[in-house]
N, C-alpha and C positions, 0 to 999 in steps of 0.2 A: 504494500500500500504506500501511497505517497506520504512523505514526511515522517515515516515511522522509523527509518534507519538513518541517523545523521551521518554515518560514515559512507553511505552510498549516495552518489550525486543524484540530484533531483531528476535530471533527464533520464537516467537509467531506471529510477523508480517509476517514472511515468511510462516508460517503454514496457517494463514488466507488468504494470497495471493494465495496459492495453492488451498485452498478450493474455493476461488472466481473463479479461472480459471476452476475448475471442474463444478461449477454451471452455468457458462455463457452458453448461447445457442450456439451450434456449427453451423457454417455457412456451408451449404452443398457444397461439392466439385464440384458438377455439375455446380453450379452458377459461381464458379471461372473459370472453364474450358470454359464455354460459354462466359464469359467476355473476356477471353484471345483470343478466336477464333474470336469474333466480332471485338475486338480492333485491332488484327493483320490484319484482312481482310480490315478494314477501313484505315490501314496504308499502306498496300502493294499496293493497287490500285493507290493512288496518287504517290507513289514512282515509280511504274511501268511506269506511264505516264511521270514523270519528267525524268527518266533515258532514256526512249525511245526518248524524245525530244532532249537529248544531243547527240544522235547517238550511244550510247552504247547499249549493249545487255540488254533488259529489264528483263531478267531472274535474274539479280543481285538483284532485289527487293525481291526475295524469302529469301535472307539472313535475312530479318527483322523478320523471324520466331524465331530467336535466341533472347531471351529477353536481352535488354541492349546492348550487343555487336553487334547485327545486325545493329542497327541505327548508331553506331560509325563506323562500317565497311562501310556502304553506304556513310556516310559523307566523309570518307577518300578516297574512290574510286572516288567520284565526285570531290573532291578537288585536288587530285594529279594525276589523269589520263589525258591523252590527249583525248579530245573529238573529235571523228571522224567528227562531224558536223562542228566544227571549222576548221578542216584541209581541208574540202571541200571548205569552204568559203575563205580560205587563211589567217585565223587569227592566 
């Protein structure tokens, strides 16, 4: 690794690190895509149910497909919107 061995020049450490990156086994892309699909599906279903119980349109849960920003958007929608269910109850 780079900067771990002070007696070896930086250029040689960088070269060895690049060789290490080439030798390591590549993770198949299909596995990453499958993990993303399963993880997203396991996240969308509970969000769908939560949003439906608030009285909002449950289609908002589809925003979770966007990695990272989708979860923030859902939290902002739930935090700052007027829930129709509360309006019906007079809260």
